[in-house]
N, C-alpha and C positions, 0 to 999 in steps of 0.2 A: 431709242428704238423706234422705228417708224410705225405709223398708226396701222398700216397694211399688216406688218408683222404682228402687232398686237391682237389685231382682229384675227389673223389666221391662228394664233395661239389660243384665243378665247373659243375659237371654232372646235378646238380640241377637247374642251372642257366639257364634262357632263352637264354643267348648267346652261352652257351656251350653244351646245351642238346643234340643237333644233332651230336656231335662229337663222335668218336669211343673211346674205352678204351685207345688205344695207344696214340691217340691225346690229351686226357685228361691228361693222365700222362705226355706228353710232356710240356704241358702248365702248369701244376703243377712244373715241374722241373725249369722253368724259373721265377716262382713267389717267392716272399717273404711273410712272414708272419708277421703282426704287431699286438702286443696286446696294448689294452688301458684300463684304468680305467674308472669308472662311471663319466659320465657328462663331459668328457674329450673332447676338441674339436680337430677334425681331420684336419679341415682347417676352416678358417674364410671366410665369405662373402667378396669378393673383393681381395683374395688371388689368386696368379697365378697357374694354375693347374701344378702338377708334376708328379701325379700318377693317375692310374685308379685302381679303388677298387671294390672287390666283397666281401660281408659279409660272413665270415665263421661261426662265432658263435655270438650270440647276436642280438642286434638291433642298428640301427643307425638313428637319427633324422636329418631330412632335415630342416633348419631354415632359415626363411627369416626375415631380419631385415629392419625395416621400417625407413624412414627419421626422424621420431621423436624418434628413438631409441629403439621403441618396437619391440618385436619378435613374429613371429608366427610359429609354427611347421607345415611345408606343408605336412609332411608324415613321416613314418617310413619304414625303409628297414630291412627285416629280412633275415635269411640265404639263400644265393643264389643270393640275389639281388646285383645290381650293381649301381655305381655312380662314378661321376668325369670324365665321357668321354667328356662332353660338352666343358669344358675349354681346354682340349686336341685338340679336333678337330678344335676349332675356334681360339685358341691361345688367348683367351680373359679371364679376371679373373673369378673366380667362381660367379655366380648369387645368389647363396644360400650358407650358411654355413652348415657344418655337424659336429654332435656331438655324442658321444658314449652314449648309454643308457645301464648302467650297465658295466659289464666286457665283452669285445668284443675281437673278432680276425679278422683281415682284411686280405684277400689275395690280394697282390699289385703287380701291374705292372707298372714299370716306363714308362716315355712317349716313350722312344726309343722302348722298347718291345712292346708296345701298337700299335705303328705305324708299325714296322717291321714284328712282329710275329702274333699279333692278327687280324689287319686289313687286312693282306695280305691273311688270309684264306677266302675263298668265304663264306663258311657257316657262320662264324661269322660275317663276313661283313653284309650279308642280315639280321640277327638277329638284328645287331645294327641299320639298317635302320628301323626296325620294331618298335624298342624301341624309336628312335628319333621321328618317325611319331606319335606314342603314346603321347610322350611329347608335341609335336606341337599341337595335338588336344586339350589336356588339356590346354595349354598355351592360345589357341584362346578362349576356354570357360571361363577360368579365366579372360581374358582381357574384354570380354562382360560383365560379372558380375560386374568386377571392375568400368566399365562405367556407370553401372546402379547404383551402389552404390555412384558413384561420383556425378551423377546427382542429388541424394537426399541429398548430404553431406551439401551444402549451406543452404538448408531449415532447416536442422536438427540443424545445427551449430546456426542459428539464434533463433530457438525454444529453444536451449539449454542456450542461453544467457537469453532468457524470464525467463526460470525456475530459473536461478541463480539470476535474478533480483528479483523475487518474494520471494525467500529465503534469500535474503540479502548478497549474496555471489558473486556478480557481480564486486565487487571492485569500485563502483561508490560511491561518497561522498554523504551522505545522512544527511539531517539536523534533528534536534530533532523531527520534527513532521512527517518526512518521514521515520521513522524507520519501519522496517518490522513488520507485525502483530506477535502475540504471536503464531498463528499456523505456520507461515513461520519461526520464530525462532526455534519451535520444530523441525520442517523438518529439519532445518540446524543442529541442535544438533544431530539429528539421525544419519544424514549422517556422521558425526564425529565419533559417537559411533560405527556404523556398521563397518566402514572402518578400525577400530583398530584391527579387527581380520579377519579371514578367514572362519567363520563359514557360513553356508547357510542362506539367507536372503528372506523372504517373503514380498513383497510390494502388497497392496491392495488399492482400492479407485475408484473413478468414472473415466469414460474415460476422457481424456484430462487433468488430474490433475498433469501429469508430472512424472508419476511412473518410465517410462524408463530414464528420465533424471536424476531423483534421483539415480537410478541404476549406471548410469554413473558417477555420482558425486562420489558415495561410491567407485566405481573402482579407479577413479583418485586420491583418497586420501588413498588408500590402499597400502600395500607393493607390490601389483601386478600392480601398476600403470604403470610401464614400460612394462608390458605384453600385449598381445592382448586382445581385448574387442569385442564381438560378441552378436548380439541379433538374437534368434531363434524364428521365428513365427510359433508355432505349427500348426496353421489352415492351413498352406501351405502343409502340408504332411499328407498322409494317416496313420491310425493306424499301418498299417504293416510296414511302412517305418521309423517311428520314432526310432525304436531300432538301425537299421543300421545307421541313421544319427547321432545319439548320440553316439553310441559305436563303430561304425566302423565295418568292416568285416575282414575275415582272408587276410593277405597280400600277394599277388603274387610277382614274381621277377621283374616286370616292375616297376622301382622306381617311375616314375611319374605317373603311373596309381594308385598308392597309394595315390595321393592328393584326390581321389574319395573315396578310401577304408577306409582311416583314418576317425574316426568319430569326431564330435565337441569337445568332451572331449579331445581327442589326439591331434587334430590339434591347439587348443588353450590352450594347456598345459602351466601354468604359467602365465594364465590371467583369465579373467572373462567371464562366460558364462551366459547370461540372456535368460530364458525361458518365452515366452509370451504365456499366456493362459494355464498354467501347469495342469489345470483341465482337459484337453484333454488327458492326459497321461494315458495309461491303468495300471491297477493295477501291472501286471508283470514288466512293465517299471519302475513304481514307487519303486517296491521292489528292483529292481536292483539299481536305483539311491540311495536308502537308504543304501544298503549295500556298495555302492562304497563310500558314505560319511562316513560311519563307519570304514570300512577297508582301505580307501585310495587307493584302486586299484579297477579295473574292468576287465571284459573279453569281448573281442570283441564278436559281434553276430556270433554264430557258432564256437567259438574257446574257449579252456580251458586256453589259456595263459594269465597270469596276466600282465595288463598294469597299471602303476602308476596313480592314479587320482590326478592331480595337477592343478585344476581350482578351482576359486571362484564361486559358484552358487548362482544365484539370481533368484527367481520366482516372476513374475509379472501377477497379475490377476486382473480383473474387479470386480469380486464378493466378498462380504465381507467374511472373514474366517468362521464366525458362520454359514452362509449359505452353504458354501462349506462342513464344517464339518457335518452339519445336513443332508445334501444330499448325503453324503457319496462320495463326488468327490475326496477325498485324502485317502490313505492308513493311518491308524491311526497312525502307527509308524513314517512315513515320516512326518505326520502333527505336531506330538508332537515335532520333531525336528525343523520343520520350525517356529513353534509358538515361540520358544526361541528367536528368532530375526524377529519378525513381526511389520510392521508399516503401519497403514492406512494412506496414503497420503491425506491431507484435500483438500475439494473441494475449488474453488475459492470463492463460496457463504460463506464460512467460514473465508476468508481472504480479505474482502471488503475493509479493511483499506488500502490494496495494490493497489486497482484499480487506483486512481489518477496517481501513479507513473507508473503503467503498461500502462495506457492510453497515458500518455506523451511519454514513449518509442515507442509505436506503431505509434504514430503520427509523431515523429521524422523519423521512418524508411520508412513509407509510403509517408511523405512529400518529402523524397529523392527519392523514387521509381517514383512518378508520377509527380515529378516537381512541387510541390506546396508549399505554405507557409502558412500553417494552424497553427495559434498561440494559439488557445483556443477552449474551449468547453463551450457553453453557459451554466448558472446556472441551467436551467431547464432540460437540456440534461443530465447534470452531475447527476442530482437527478434521472432522468429515469434510468441512467446506475447504480446507486447505489442501486436502489429498485429492479432491476431486479436479478432473482436467479441464472442465468448463468449456466443452465444444462449442456451446452457443454463446461464449464470451459475456460481454456486459448485459444484453438483454435477458440471457438466461439467469445470470446472477440476480438481476432485477426482480425477475419472475419468481425465482426461488424464495428471495426474502419477502416479497410481497405475499406469497402463499403463506409462509411460515408466520407472518404477522397476523394473517387472517385466522390461522388455526390456533395461535397461542391463547391461552386464557389465564396466564400468569405474567409476570414481569420479566420472565426469562424463556428465550426459545430453546426448545429441547431437540435432540435429534430426531425424535419421532415427528416431528413437524416439518422436517426437511425432506422435500421430494425433489430428487436429482433426475435429470433427464430432459430430453427436447421432446415436445408433442409434435405430431404431425399435423399438417394444415388440411382442411377438408377441400373440397372441389371436385371429386371424382363422381361417376354415376353410381348411385346406389338407391335402393329402396329399404326403408326401415320397417322391418316386420312387425316392431312394436306398435306400429300404427294400427295393427288389426287387434281389436281388443281381446278377442280369444286368446291369441299368442302372448300378449302382454299379461293377461290375468293368469295364464298357466305358469308363466316364468316367475311372476311375483309371489305365487302361491307357494305352500308347503309341499305342493305335490312333487315340484321339481326342485332339487334332483333327488329328493328323498325316495319317491315311489319308483322311478327308473332305477336308482341305485340298489334298492331292495330287491327288485326283480332280477337285475344282473347279478347281485350277490347271491341270490338263492340258486341261479343256474349255475354260477361259478363254484358254488360250494358243492353242488351235486356233481359237477364235472370233476372236481378234485378228488371227490370221494369215490367215483367210477374209476379214476385213472389209478387211484391206489388200490382199491379193492375189487375191481371188475376184472374180466378175463385179460390175460397177458397177450392174447392174439389181437393185434391192433384193429383188424377189421370188425371184430366183435365188441370191441370196448367203445361204449358210448361217449366215454370221455375223450378218446382220441377224434371221434366224428364231430363232437361239439367244439373241440379245440381247433383242429385243422381244416376241417371240411366245412364247418359253418362260422365259428367265431373268428377265426383269423381273417376269412374274406370279408366278412360283415365289417370287421375293424377297418379294412382298407377302403371299402365303400364309404364308411363314415368320414374318413380324412376328406375327401372331395366335397361331399355334401354337408357335413355338420362340422367341419373343422376339428378342434380339439374336444367337442363334446364328449367323446369317450372317456377322457380323463375325468370329466366331472360326475359321470356315473360309474367310474371303475372302483370295484370294491376291494381292491388290492390294498389300498390305503386305508380301509375302514379300521382295521385293528390299530393301526398307528394312532388314528383320530380318536379312538375310544381311550387309548393309554394317556393321550394328552390331556382328556378331561379329568383324569385323576392326578397325574404328576405336574401338569401345567408348566411345562419348560419355558424359560424366557431367555435361552441363550440366542444370540444372533448367529446367523449363517457365517461360519469361517471365512475369511477372505480368500484363502486359498481355493476352496470350493467355488467361490463366486468367479475368481479370475480364471479358473480352467474348467469351469463347468461344461463348456462345449466340448472339450476334448474327453472330459470324463464320460459324458453321455454318449458320445460318438463310439469310443473304444468298447464300452459296455454293450452297446447296442450290437457292434460287430461281434463280440463275444457270444451274445445270444444267438444270433444268425448262424454262428460258427458251430455251436452246440446243435442247433436244430438241423443243419445241413450234414456236418461231418459226421455226427454221432446219431443220425437219422432218428430225430425225436418223433417223426411222424409215425413209426412203427414201434416205439418204445413208451408205453404208458407211464411208467416210473419215472422216466426222464423228463417227459412232458409236465408231469405233475412237480417235479422237483424244480423246474425253471419257474413255474407259476408260484410256488412256495418261496422260492429264493427272493423273487421280486417282492413279494408281499413282507417278507422277513426284513429286508432292507428298508422298506417303508417304516416298518415297526421299530427298528432299532434307531433310525434317524429321529422319529418322532419323540423317542424318550428324552433325547437330549436338546433337540432345537425346536423352536416355535413354527407353527404353520407347516406347510407341506414343503420342507426343504428338499426332501427326496423327489417328489414330483417336479418341483421347479429346476433343480441343479443336477440330479444324478440318474433318475429313472431310465434304463434303456428303451422301454416301451414308449416312455414320454419323447424320447429323441426321436424316434421315428415318426411318431404322431406329431411332433412340433414341425418337422421338415416337410411331411406331405399335407400338412393342413395349411401350409402358406399360399398354395393355388387354390384353395376352396372356394366355393360360391358364397360362402357365409362368413361374416366377420362381426366382431363386436367392437365398437368404438365409442368414444365419447365426444360430445361437443365442448372443446376446450374453451370456448368463449363463455359459455355458461358455468364451466367448472371454475374458471378464474374469477368471473364477476359476481357469481350469485351464491356460490357455495361457500359456507364458512366452516363447516364440520369436517368434511372429507371422510365420512365414516366409511365409505366405499373402499378406502386404503387403510385407514389405521384402525377401523373398528370402534365399537363402543361396548357396553355392558351386554347387549343382545347380539351383537355382531362380532365376528372375529376378524374383519377386514379381509383384503384380497389374500387368498391362500397363495398365490404366486407371487406375492411381494411386488405387485405391478400396479401403480395408479393408473386407473381408466384414462386419465388425462393424458398419460404418456404412452399407451399402447398404440404402436404403429405397425404391428404385424400379428398373424395368428400364431405365431412360434411361442408367443408368451402368455397367451391367455386361453384357459381351458373352458371357457363358456358355462362356469357354474352359476351364473346369473345373481351371485351375491350382491354385485354392484347395482344390478337392476332393481332389486329387493330394496336396497338402502338408500338409493338416489330419489330425493323429493323434487328434484329440478326437472326431470324427464331429459337429463343430459346423455344418458345411455342410449345408443342406438344399436340395434342387431339388423345389420344390413345385407340384403342380397345384393351382390355386386357384380358388374360385368367384366371387370379386369382386376387382377390380384397385383396391384401397383408395388406392393412390397418387394416383389421380386426384383424390380429394377430401381427403386427408389428407396430403398432400405436404409436408414441412418446407422444402423448398428450392424454392418455385416460382419460375420465371423469366419475367419479361415477354417475353424473347426466343423462349420456347417458344410462349406464346399467339400471339405475332406470326406465328411459322412455321405453327402450326395454322390460323389464319385465312387466311394466304396459301394453303396447301394446299386450303382450301375453295374459295377464289376460282379458282385454278389447275385445280380438277377439271373445271370446265365447258368451257374449251378442250381440256382432256385428253379428256374424254367425246366431244366433238364430233370429235376426231382430225382426219380428212381434211377434214371439212365446215368446219373452223375457218377456213381460208383463204377459202373461198366466203362464209361468213358475214360475215367482216371486210370483205371486198371490197363486198357488198351494202349493209352498213351505212354504209361510207364513202360509196358513191355516192349513196344516198338521204338519208342524215341529215347527212353532213360532207362535202360535196363540195370543200370547200377542201383536204381532205387527200387527195383521190383522186389526185393526181399524184405522192404519195410513193411510194418503193419499197415492195414488198409487205413486206419485212422489218421496216421502220420502221412500217407500218400495224398489223402484228400485235403488235409491240412495244408501241406505244401502247395498244391493247386489252388486251394481257397484262397490263401494269403498271397501266394505268387500273383494270381489274377488281380487282386486288389493293388498290389505294388505296381503292376503293369499299368493299370489304369491311371494310378496316381502319378507315376512318371509321365504318361502321355499327357495327362491333364496339365502338368507343369511346363512341359515343352509346347504344348499348344497355347497356353497363356502367354509364355514368354515370346513366341512368334506373332501372336495376335498383337500383343502390347508393341513390340517393336514395329511391326508394320502400321498399325494405326495411330502409332506416336502417343500412347497413353502411358500412365505410370504402371509398371507391372506389379509392385506391391499392392496398389489400390485395386486392380483389376482381379489379383489372384482369389480374394475372398468373394468378390461380387460375381464372377462369371459362372460359379457353379450354381447359383439360385437359378440361371437360366434353364438348367437342364432338369429341374424338379418336375415340371409338368409331363416331360416324355417319359422319366423314370417312374413317375407315379402311374402314367397311362399304362407301362409295360406291366408293373405289378398288378394293377386292377385287371388287366386282360387275363394274366396268368390265374389269379385268384378267382375270377369270374368262370373260368373253366373248371377249377377244382370244385367250385360250389355246384355247378351244373352236373360234375361228373360223379362226386362222392356224397352230395347231401342226402341221397336217397338212403343211405344206410342208417339214417337216424330212426326210421320206422322199424326195420327188423332189430335193431340194438334196443329199441324201448320195448318191443314185444318180448325179447330174450330176458331183458331185465325184470319184466313182470312175470317171467316164468312160462311163456307161451312159446311153442315152437316156432322159429322164424326160418324164412328161406331167403338167402343172400343171392338174389338175382339181380345183377347190375342193370340199372334203368336211369338213363339220362333225364334230368328235368327239361332240358331243352336240346334239340337235336344238334349234332356236332356241327353241321353246316350253318345253321342260324348262330351258334355260339362263335364260329370263326368270323363271321359277318360283323358281329358286334365287337369283337376283339379287335378286328382291323380297324373299325371306326374308333374305338377307344384308343390305340396305339397312334393312328394317323392324328386324331385330335390333340393328343399330347405333343406330338411332333409340331404341329402347327403352332401350338401355344409357345412351345419352347423356342420356335423360330422368332416369334414375335418378342418374347422375353429377353432373347440374346440381342436382337435388334434394338430394343429399347435401352438394354444395359450400355450398349456401345454408344449410343445416341446419348446417354446419361454422361458418359466420360468425354465425349467429343464436343458436348454442348451445342452451339447454334450452327457449328461449321458441318457440313455434309461430309461423311467419310465413305471412302471407297467399299463398294460390296465386295471387293476381294478381301476385305479384313473379316468378313463373315464365312469365308470359304472353309477355314478349319473347323470351327465350331458346328458350321452346318453339315460339313461331311462327317463328323463324329456322330451327330444326331441321326443322319440318314443310315449310317452303319449300324448304330445301336438299334434304331426302329426297324431297318430291314432284316437284321438278324433276330429280333425278338419275333417279328411276324413269322419268320422261318421256324423258330423253334416251337411256337405256339400252334 
């Protein structure tokens, strides 16, 4: 290479670019040029430094060799870049190795010339300081990231051993009956098959099934086992940054700045790269990956220079490939390539044969961690674990056994120490009201809920007495006024502001609670009731509303009293046979409507699951002790992810010593679109309530309208008794709404390309805010219109002559304005909830706004008709 060429190359280097032509030529005169072939080592990690290098032609890889022998490419140095100075300056061996990439030419300065000629030049010395400062910055950043990775390594190593155990590759000696399940053996066979080649792999399956660990096992059995291994979580990067993260950017001449400029595919050359949630990749990036796989080379972002593609690519996604393909999540060409080596990792539910040995494995681990000596699990507990479907897979099983070991005080785990279910994560906007001392002291005191319950009980007792013993004329009976004009509206208002707090102060369950103190039942809730609880509550709720509307309970004191007594009697009977509040949790019709309309409330009770898991040892809030009965709703606060299952009784607040319980004011009810346990029965009830709203809003005009429709449109039915006619229209309207809902879900699912059976139970939750808004609007008008009767009713009860002159509490015009605001607010909230539900199903991919036309049209119809009726 001519000296003029060498001088020109040196002039492009950060170290030499400020020198003049004569100085560059002088530096070129004292240098030597060294030529190397492809993949030839310039020096090894640990060698003593002898030369300072500037890249003239080609590229050089800086390689880090780990203690286990694996190697990582730290970065690449192109023409003008320099390296090798650190060993010369410190006198210590090289911390990285250097290898040629293809044919290269190096401009070399030996140690003596480096010290006497280069470092003596003030300009070069200053540029060298800049380069070393950049290297120090990068080193600090790498050290911090390494510390974070090391902090997680112990946990991940244990989880990897769990996965090896379930696939039968842990090296443990297993007897004939402890062999892995067939699904586990298939997983092990797949690991061997996929590791025999370097073609890309697609792994799918539920969360927690060990997809990442299978990817690691494939790597460890492949010919790249000695190479680096990295998992890249694509959710951590914006769509704009992903191309640079994967493919890198054009290199500058600061060699250690190139650690950040090299992409993942370049840094981990000769190893395995695992992309988590690959459906987030844009189509241009997918196209570039596909071209890299087929041509075995790629271009850095913003560069036309070809770089060898020498990594094993594994893609890991939680969605099923059929769903990804139908939803256009993947480029067809790339997807066709990935399907050649695709495997759906089976869930834990499909490998229940492996549960006993996994449970033993976790028992051993947590015995050691918590210093316990638990030897076994009782037979009924093992049956409980075997019958559970484990939606959270391995992490959930691990968490359940960990909590059971923490709770156990003997050498055997009992069923009462098993808490099944998945907790929700935190992260939404909220304000914990328990930070206010007055609120916290009130809820932790004996005042709540005893005093409010006593007050409500006295009022309810007087109301029932008045209904049975008072005047038969509804307008003059104070019980009717308290029930329908005041009590029922206040109940609906409490749904939005206080969630299910009404259930905690409800006295209909008090007789049952008193009898439990005597008989002390210990029977568990029957599985049939647990399984079909949603449908039982929905049907009973519809039955109560049928009685209310069709049989006109508003004008019938005896019927109103009978409904109240029937609910209390049901609670009493179930309390005799079953422990805690089985009636309230699984059957109560008033609890059903309370649970549904409490979901969009501004108040919620949740637990800090990290405190529950790491600091709590007793879990009194759930199982109780000598002074506490435990959660009356059979729900551990750790697992509460919605207002449907919590009655705000504050028992957990009283019993928790770790300040884990939060009583939050919240901005958005995320449970409406992010519920882990959606129930078809809930959507059925929501749609039914939407249908029932219309006869409810018509109120006294319902009978007149039914009679008119029958006479004009269905004359054959005109001879039937009024209650049969009203029942026909009542249930007919419910059926019509249900059929319409099913058709709407089917069309939306088909158009938006989502799974219909999954959308069917979820979409109904989106309509709750609107339907609650409609009911609130109607009850607000009823309260303002009829609550005035309480005063003349009370005077008449006391024997004073009363005058019944109608007088509204709020003018009709003002009421209409507030009703319009309430319905409109509910409609807007439902718009957002439906949008979030669809976004939840579609994932990261934008969905067409046309998919929202049907549900939005239904809401506009329902809201508009509601405003017209009220």
